[in-house]
C-alpha positions in Angstrom: 0.0 0.0 0.0 1.4 3.4 -1.0 1.9 6.2 1.6 -0.9 8.1 0.0 -3.3 5.2 0.5 -2.1 5.0 4.1 -2.7 8.7 4.5 -6.2 8.5 3.3 -7.2 6.3 6.2 -5.8 8.9 8.6 -7.7 11.7 7.0 -11.0 10.5 8.5 -12.0 12.9 11.3 -9.4 15.5 10.4 -10.7 19.1 10.6 -7.8 20.8 8.8 -5.7 19.8 5.8 -2.5 21.7 5.1 -0.7 21.1 1.7 2.7 22.6 1.2 4.0 22.0 -2.3 7.4 23.5 -3.1 9.0 21.1 -5.5 8.3 18.7 -8.4 6.2 15.9 -7.0 6.6 12.2 -7.3 4.7 10.7 -10.2 1.0 10.9 -9.8 0.8 12.6 -6.4 -0.8 15.8 -7.8 -3.1 13.6 -9.9 -5.3 10.6 -9.2 -3.7 9.6 -5.9 -4.5 13.0 -4.2 -8.0 12.9 -5.6 -8.5 9.3 -4.5 -7.1 10.0 -1.0 -9.6 12.8 -0.3 -12.5 11.0 -2.0 -11.9 7.9 0.1 -11.8 10.1 3.2 -15.1 11.6 2.3 -16.7 8.2 1.5 -15.4 6.9 4.8 -16.7 9.9 6.6 -20.2 9.4 5.1 -20.1 5.7 6.0 -19.1 6.4 9.6 -21.6 9.2 9.9 -24.4 6.8 8.9 -23.1 4.3 11.4 -23.0 6.9 14.1 -26.6 7.9 13.4 -27.7 4.3 13.6 -25.8 3.7 16.9 -27.1 7.0 18.3 -30.6 5.8 17.5 -30.0 2.6 19.3 -28.4 4.3 22.3 -25.3 2.2 22.2 -22.6 4.7 20.9 -19.7 5.8 23.1 -17.3 8.4 21.7 -14.0 9.6 22.9 -12.4 13.1 22.3 -10.5 13.0 19.1 -9.3 16.4 17.8 -6.8 15.9 15.1 -5.2 17.9 12.4 -3.6 16.4 9.3 -0.6 18.0 7.6 0.7 16.8 4.2 3.8 18.2 2.5 6.4 17.5 -0.1 10.0 18.3 0.6 12.3 19.4 -2.2 13.8 15.9 -2.5 10.7 13.9 -1.5 9.3 11.1 -3.6 6.1 10.8 -1.6 4.0 12.9 0.7 4.0 12.5 4.5 1.3 13.0 7.1 1.4 14.1 10.7 -1.4 14.1 13.2 -1.4 17.0 15.6 -2.9 15.1 18.5 -3.3 11.5 19.4 -6.6 9.8 20.1 -7.4 9.2 23.7 -8.3 5.8 24.9 -11.7 4.8 26.2 -12.6 1.9 28.4 -15.0 -0.4 26.5 -17.2 -3.2 27.8 -17.9 -6.3 25.7 -21.3 -5.0 24.8 -20.3 -1.4 24.0 -19.2 -0.2 20.6 -16.7 2.7 20.2 -16.8 5.3 17.5 -14.4 8.2 17.4 -15.8 11.7 17.5 -15.1 12.7 13.9 -16.2 15.3 11.4 -15.9 16.2 7.8 -12.9 18.0 6.4 -13.6 21.7 6.8 -10.3 23.7 6.3 -7.7 23.5 3.6 -4.4 25.6 3.8 -2.4 25.4 0.6 1.2 26.8 0.2 2.6 26.6 -3.2 5.5 27.5 -5.5 4.2 29.4 -8.5 5.2 26.5 -10.7 2.3 24.4 -9.5 -0.3 27.0 -8.6 -2.3 26.4 -11.7 -3.3 23.0 -10.6 -4.2 24.1 -7.1 -6.2 27.0 -8.4 -8.3 24.8 -10.8 -7.8 21.1 -10.3 -7.3 20.5 -6.6 -9.9 18.1 -5.3 -11.7 20.4 -2.9 -14.2 18.5 -0.8 -17.7 20.0 -0.7 -17.7 20.1 3.1 -15.0 22.8 3.2 -15.8 26.0 5.1 -12.4 27.6 4.8 -9.7 27.8 2.1 -6.4 29.7 2.5 -4.0 29.7 -0.5 -0.5 31.2 -0.4 1.5 31.4 -3.6 5.2 32.1 -2.8 7.3 32.7 -5.9 6.4 35.1 -8.7 8.7 33.4 -11.3 6.4 32.3 -14.1 3.4 33.3 -16.2 -0.1 34.2 -15.2 -2.2 31.9 -13.1 -5.9 32.1 -13.7 -8.3 30.7 -11.1 -12.1 30.7 -11.6 -14.1 31.4 -8.4 -17.5 30.6 -9.9 -17.2 26.8 -9.9 -15.5 26.8 -6.5 -18.1 28.9 -4.7 -21.2 27.7 -6.5 -20.7 24.0 -6.9 -17.5 22.6 -5.4 -17.7 24.3 -2.0 -21.2 25.7 -1.4 -20.6 25.8 2.4 -17.4 28.0 2.0 -17.4 30.8 4.6 -13.8 31.9 4.4 -11.7 32.4 1.3 -8.2 33.9 1.3 -5.6 34.1 -1.4 -2.2 35.6 -0.9 -0.4 35.8 -4.2 1.5 37.9 -6.7 0.4 40.3 -9.5 0.7 37.3 -11.8 -2.3 35.6 -10.2 -5.6 36.5 -11.7 -9.0 35.5 -10.4 -12.2 35.3 -12.5 -15.9 35.2 -11.6 -18.7 34.0 -13.8 -22.1 34.7 -12.2 -24.6 31.9 -12.1 -26.7 31.5 -15.3 -30.0 29.8 -15.9 -31.5 28.2 -18.9 -35.1 27.6 -17.8 -37.8 29.5 -15.9 -37.9 26.9 -13.2 -34.1 27.0 -12.7 -34.3 30.8 -12.6 -36.9 30.8 -9.9 -34.9 28.3 -7.9 -31.5 30.0 -8.3 -32.3 33.7 -8.6 -30.0 35.6 -6.2 -29.1 32.4 -4.4 -26.8 33.7 -1.6 -23.4 32.3 -1.0 -22.3 31.3 2.5 -19.2 33.5 2.3 -18.5 35.6 5.4 -14.8 36.5 4.9 -13.0 37.4 1.7 -9.3 38.3 1.6 -7.6 39.1 -1.7 -3.9 40.0 -1.3 -1.8 41.2 -4.2 -3.8 39.5 -6.9 -5.7 40.6 -10.1 -9.5 40.5 -10.1 -11.6 42.6 -12.5 -13.5 45.2 -10.5 -16.8 44.5 -12.3 -16.5 40.8 -11.6 -15.8 41.5 -7.9 -18.7 43.9 -7.6 -21.0 41.2 -9.1 -19.6 38.6 -6.8 -20.5 40.8 -3.8 -24.1 40.9 -4.8 -24.3 37.2 -3.9 -22.6 37.6 -0.4 -25.2 39.1 1.9 -23.6 37.4 4.9 -20.2 38.9 4.3 -18.6 40.5 7.4 -15.0 40.8 6.5 -13.6 42.2 3.3 -9.9 42.9 2.7 -8.6 43.9 -0.7 -4.8 44.3 -0.2 -2.3 45.7 -2.7 -4.8 45.5 -5.6 -3.7 46.6 -9.1 -3.3 50.3 -9.7 -5.4 52.4 -12.0 -2.7 52.2 -14.7 -3.3 48.4 -14.9 -6.0 46.9 -17.0 -7.4 45.5 -13.8 -7.0 48.7 -11.8 -9.6 49.8 -9.4 -11.8 52.9 -9.2 -12.2 52.8 -5.4 -14.9 55.6 -5.2 -17.1 53.6 -7.7 -16.4 50.4 -5.8 -17.3 52.0 -2.4 -20.6 53.4 -3.8 -21.5 50.0 -5.1 -20.6 48.4 -1.8 -22.9 50.9 0.0 -25.8 50.0 -2.3 -25.6 46.3 -1.3 -27.4 44.7 1.7 -24.1 44.0 3.4 -23.1 45.0 6.9 -19.3 44.7 7.2 -17.5 44.5 10.5 -14.1 44.9 8.9 -13.0 46.4 5.6 -9.7 47.3 4.1 -8.8 48.5 0.6 -5.4 49.4 -0.8 -3.5 49.7 -4.1 -0.2 48.1 -4.8 2.7 50.6 -4.3 0.4 53.6 -4.0 -1.1 55.8 -1.3 -4.9 55.8 -0.9 -6.3 59.2 -2.1 -7.9 61.4 0.7 -11.3 61.3 -0.9 -11.2 57.5 -0.9 -10.2 57.4 2.8 -13.1 59.8 3.6 -15.6 57.7 1.7 -14.2 54.6 3.5 -14.7 56.2 6.9 -18.4 56.6 6.1 -18.6 52.8 5.8 -16.2 52.1 8.7 -18.6 53.2 11.4 -19.9 50.1 13.2 -18.7 49.5 16.8 -16.7 46.4 15.8 -14.9 48.5 13.1 -12.9 50.2 15.8 -12.0 47.0 17.6 -9.7 46.3 14.6 -7.2 48.6 12.7 -6.0 47.4 9.3 -3.4 49.9 8.2 -1.8 50.2 4.8 1.8 51.1 5.3 1.9 53.9 2.7 -1.2 55.5 4.3 0.1 55.2 7.9 0.9 58.7 9.3 0.7 60.4 12.7 -2.5 62.2 11.6 -4.2 59.0 10.5 -3.3 57.2 13.7 -4.5 60.2 15.8 -7.8 60.2 14.0 -8.3 56.5 14.5 -7.3 56.9 18.2 -9.9 59.6 18.7 -12.6 57.5 17.1 -11.7 54.4 19.1 -13.2 54.0 22.6 -11.2 52.9 25.6 -10.6 49.1 25.9 -12.2 48.4 22.5 -9.2 48.0 20.2 -8.1 44.4 20.2 -6.5 43.9 16.8 -4.0 45.9 14.8 -2.4 44.8 11.5 0.1 46.7 9.4 -0.2 45.7 5.8 2.3 46.3 3.0 3.0 45.0 -0.5 5.0 41.8 -1.0 8.6 42.7 -1.5 10.4 41.7 -4.6 14.0 40.6 -4.9 16.5 43.5 -4.7 14.0 45.9 -3.2 15.2 47.7 -0.1 12.6 48.2 2.7 14.5 51.3 3.8 13.7 52.9 0.5 10.0 51.9 0.5 6.9 52.7 2.4 8.2 50.7 5.4 10.6 53.5 6.4 7.9 55.6 8.2 5.1 53.3 9.3 7.0 51.3 11.9 8.2 54.5 13.5 4.7 55.9 13.8 3.3 52.7 15.2 6.2 52.5 17.7 5.3 55.9 19.0 1.6 55.1 19.5 2.3 51.6 20.9 4.5 53.2 23.6 2.2 56.1 24.6 -1.5 55.4 23.9 -3.8 53.9 26.5 -6.1 52.9 23.6 -3.6 50.2 22.5 -3.0 48.7 25.9 -5.7 46.1 25.5 -4.5 44.7 22.1 -4.9 40.9 21.8 -3.6 40.5 18.3 -0.7 42.5 16.7 0.7 41.9 13.2 3.3 44.5 12.4 6.8 45.5 11.3 9.3 46.6 13.8 12.7 48.2 13.4 15.2 46.5 15.7 16.4 49.8 17.2 13.0 50.3 18.7 13.4 47.2 20.9 17.1 47.7 21.5 16.4 49.9 24.5 19.9 49.7 25.9 21.7 50.2 22.6 23.6 46.9 22.7 23.1 46.0 19.0 26.7 47.1 18.4 27.9 44.2 20.5 28.1 42.1 17.4 31.8 42.8 17.6 31.9 40.2 20.4 30.2 37.5 18.5 33.5 36.6 17.0 35.6 35.1 19.9 38.8 36.2 18.2 37.9 39.9 18.7 38.8 41.4 22.1 38.3 44.8 23.5 42.0 45.6 23.2 42.3 45.0 19.5 39.2 46.9 18.7 39.9 50.0 20.8 43.5 50.4 19.7 45.8 53.1 21.0 46.2 54.9 17.7 42.5 55.8 17.7 42.0 54.6 14.2 39.1 52.3 13.2 39.9 48.6 13.1 39.2 46.4 10.1 36.9 43.6 11.1 35.0 40.9 9.3 37.2 40.7 6.3 36.2 43.5 3.9 33.7 45.3 6.2 35.0 48.5 7.8 33.3 49.2 11.1 34.0 52.8 12.1 33.3 52.4 15.8 35.2 51.5 18.9 33.9 49.0 21.5 33.2 51.8 24.0 31.0 53.7 21.6 29.7 50.9 19.4 26.1 50.9 20.6 26.0 54.6 21.0 26.9 55.3 17.3 25.0 52.3 15.8 21.8 54.2 15.1 23.2 57.6 14.1 21.9 57.1 10.6 18.5 58.1 12.0 19.1 60.8 14.6 15.5 62.0 14.6 14.1 58.7 16.0 12.6 59.1 19.5 14.2 57.6 22.5 13.0 54.0 22.8 10.6 53.0 25.5 8.6 49.8 26.1 5.4 48.9 24.2 2.4 48.9 26.5 0.3 46.1 25.0 1.4 43.5 27.5 -1.7 41.4 27.2 -1.0 40.3 23.6 -2.0 36.8 22.8 -1.0 36.8 19.2 2.1 38.5 17.8 3.2 38.3 14.2 6.2 40.5 13.7 8.6 41.2 10.8 11.9 42.5 12.2 13.9 44.9 10.1 17.5 45.9 10.7 18.9 49.5 10.5 21.6 50.9 8.2 25.1 49.5 8.6 23.9 46.8 10.8 25.3 43.3 11.1 21.9 41.7 11.1 23.0 38.1 10.9 24.7 37.7 14.3 23.3 36.3 17.6 23.1 39.6 19.6 20.3 40.9 17.5 18.3 37.6 18.0 19.0 37.9 21.8 17.4 41.4 21.7 14.4 40.1 19.7 13.7 37.1 21.9 14.6 38.8 25.1 12.2 41.7 24.5 9.3 39.5 23.4 9.7 37.2 26.4 9.6 40.1 28.9 7.1 42.5 27.3 4.5 40.1 26.1 4.2 37.4 28.8 0.6 36.3 27.8 1.5 35.2 24.2 -0.2 32.1 22.8 1.0 32.4 19.2 4.3 34.0 18.0 5.6 34.4 14.5 9.0 36.1 14.0 9.9 37.0 10.4 12.6 38.9 8.6 12.3 40.5 5.2 13.9 39.0 2.1 15.9 42.2 1.6 16.3 44.9 4.3 19.0 47.1 3.0 20.3 48.2 -0.4 24.0 47.3 -0.9 25.8 46.2 -3.9 28.9 44.9 -2.1 27.8 42.6 0.7 24.7 40.5 0.2 24.8 39.3 3.8 23.7 42.7 4.9 20.7 42.5 2.6 19.1 39.5 4.4 18.5 39.7 8.2 18.6 36.3 9.9 17.1 34.8 13.0 19.7 32.8 14.9 18.5 29.6 16.6 21.6 28.6 18.4 21.6 28.8 22.2 23.6 32.0 22.2 21.0 33.6 20.0 18.6 33.5 22.9 15.8 31.4 21.5 15.6 29.8 24.9 14.5 33.1 26.4 11.1 32.3 25.0 10.9 29.6 27.7 9.5 32.4 29.9 6.2 32.3 27.9 4.1 29.9 29.9 1.1 30.2 27.6 2.8 29.8 24.2 1.0 27.2 22.0 2.4 28.0 18.5 5.9 29.2 17.6 7.2 30.1 14.1 10.8 31.3 14.0 12.1 30.3 10.6 15.6 31.9 10.2 14.9 33.9 7.1 15.7 34.3 3.4 18.6 32.1 2.1 19.3 31.1 5.7 19.7 27.3 5.4 23.2 27.8 6.9 21.6 28.8 10.2 19.7 25.5 10.4 22.8 23.6 9.3 24.7 24.9 12.3 21.9 24.1 14.8 22.7 21.3 17.3 20.7 19.3 19.8 21.9 21.5 22.7 20.3 24.6 20.9 16.8 23.2 20.6 16.1 20.3 23.0 15.2 22.6 25.9 11.8 22.9 24.2 10.8 19.3 24.6 10.6 17.0 27.7 13.4 14.7 26.5 15.8 17.7 26.5 15.8 17.9 30.3 17.7 14.8 31.2 21.0 15.1 33.2 22.9 14.7 30.0 21.0 17.5 28.2 21.4 19.9 31.2 25.1 19.2 31.4 25.5 19.9 27.7 23.8 23.4 28.0 25.9 24.2 31.1 29.1 23.3 29.1 28.0 25.5 26.2 27.4 28.5 28.5 30.9 28.1 30.1 32.5 28.6 26.7 31.1 32.1 26.5 33.1 33.3 29.5 35.6 35.4 27.5 32.9 37.2 25.6 30.9 37.8 28.8 34.0 39.4 30.3 34.3 41.7 27.3 30.6 42.6 27.6 31.2 43.7 31.2 34.1 46.0 30.0 32.0 47.5 27.3 29.1 48.0 29.8 31.4 49.9 32.1 32.7 52.0 29.3 29.1 52.7 28.1 27.8 54.1 31.4 28.9 57.7 30.9 27.3 57.7 27.4 24.0 56.0 28.3 21.1 58.2 27.4 17.7 58.4 29.0 15.3 56.0 27.5 12.2 58.1 27.7 9.2 58.1 30.1 9.2 54.8 31.9 6.7 55.5 34.7 4.1 53.1 33.2 6.6 50.3 32.6 9.0 50.4 35.5 8.6 46.7 36.4 9.2 45.4 32.9 12.1 47.8 32.4 13.8 46.2 35.3 13.3 42.8 33.8 15.0 44.0 30.6 18.2 45.2 32.3 20.2 42.4 30.6 18.5 42.6 27.2 20.9 41.6 24.5 23.6 40.3 26.8 24.9 36.7 27.0 24.2 37.1 30.7 20.5 37.0 29.9 20.8 33.6 28.2 23.1 32.3 31.0 20.5 33.2 33.6 17.7 31.7 31.6 19.6 28.4 31.2 20.2 28.4 35.0 16.5 29.1 35.6 15.4 26.2 33.3 17.6 23.8 35.2 15.8 24.6 38.4 12.3 24.4 37.0 10.2 21.5 38.4 8.4 21.5 35.0 10.1 22.0 31.7 9.3 25.3 29.8 6.8 25.6 27.0 4.4 23.0 28.4 1.6 24.4 26.3 3.6 24.3 23.0 1.6 22.3 20.3 3.0 23.6 17.1 6.6 24.6 16.0 7.9 25.9 12.7 11.7 26.2 12.2 11.9 24.9 8.7 8.4 24.0 7.5 5.8 26.5 6.3 3.3 25.1 8.8 3.1 24.1 12.4 4.5 20.6 13.3 4.6 18.8 16.7 7.7 20.2 18.4 9.4 16.8 18.8 8.9 16.1 15.1 10.1 19.5 13.9 13.2 19.4 16.1 14.0 15.9 14.9 13.6 16.9 11.3 15.8 20.0 11.7 18.6 18.0 13.4 18.5 15.2 10.9 18.3 17.2 7.7 
């Protein structure tokens, strides 16, 4: 029996199906075997459903709690797909006269992540079960021709129960919609204005003719969320006339709770923002801010703040266009928006009760002690003496890179490229439960070394103690340089010295995604068991604890150099702003960025009666989806 045939048996009862397809598949996987697997799952579901109804009628059914998630993916060198269950069935005591039937349900969610090369199949030929209520599709690489996907057949016939549809693509992805047609009077009476079940529609960076979208919306009276992100500009054949679109939207019997519209690489005209505000008036509208980066300004944020009541804002998301290779974020719309958000996140009482935050942050905003310049110490061969030489000349470090700073002033001069930035203080939204953050590095910044990761993880672990879901990303290209490509691509370091273990303070964390970044396979190649096993119970044996302690001892020389630099920095330390509201957390951040912070965390873990991250259910270090922590760590260490 093939793996796909085995998989089909495990699909029964799954609520969610994730398909990550990034390479050429084994023969037949995208064809009949995938169809057969899902069709057999649906047939088995119907059979068991009939059996359950029969048993329920006879009063002899006993069920246990089975909540399972199926994930299927193809690795670049894979010859077959693999499946992983996110939870295991619990056992139930059964008497000789009692039948057992698992508590199952039909497949309801599909999450597809694809390379552009195979998106055409997923858009048109994927065997979507008719029980689906949610489809999310992400197309990663804009490297080939146009992909055309028809929504008419999907929404009207294949998935009539669909409530959520999201597609995150590229300008090469085009959606089409053909309204339902009738051929007889009886059919017309039966189907006329038959509403769709759709409640949430998110189109991100794709082409969709405005007239077709307007027609589609006439069939969606239940729609509550509409996000049209980075849509084509007016110069494009599919460009949008937003004023016309909003007038059409207001004419429909739709009551939206959330709406966002934006144009790829353009600011939204003031008259469109004004018209949008007339729609954006329901109480729930001001529980969620969806900000287009190019539109984000102090005046816009102030207006939203004035219109938002205390304690009502729970969700904030900063949206931007998908970056293309070679594009520097410092030269784009992202240069101002993170600054303005940082200012309001550190000062406004309206944002104190956020539960979900998806944004971009500049690392200097979190480096409250200005220790980012300590990357000089991440090379054990560099000491304080040979950096701060007697001649007073700058020292040549890291091969061809000239660093015009001494150890005593490294952190103080690191951010001089943006002298107008405010003094950093701590974000006040300490009750966050979900944080998705993309971290950008400043100019002339060694953004691939462990000290920056220590700042990221240390800040998150102290400022947001209630987190349940955390995603940390870096942009593909953060700076514009023609000489050193390493500076273009910030990296998240996963080694023990990079401070990933600092997240062990997050007692409620359930899902963690910290993939290193663009072209960062070397980071994972260097990861060892001692760097990751602290996340799982098997990593707290005597042998594992001893290995971590041994690793920490090897940092002694660099820790001594840190102490010297800290002493030299004291006269130059600047005030870090008004801290009256965050005095407690500021004290917890005193070692932010230092190896000392990691050392103390390792010591704290060894004294814990219960290993950290007890609530962790999903981990992503290499995969594009969440995997059981033990399985993901095993995969990373063995690959």
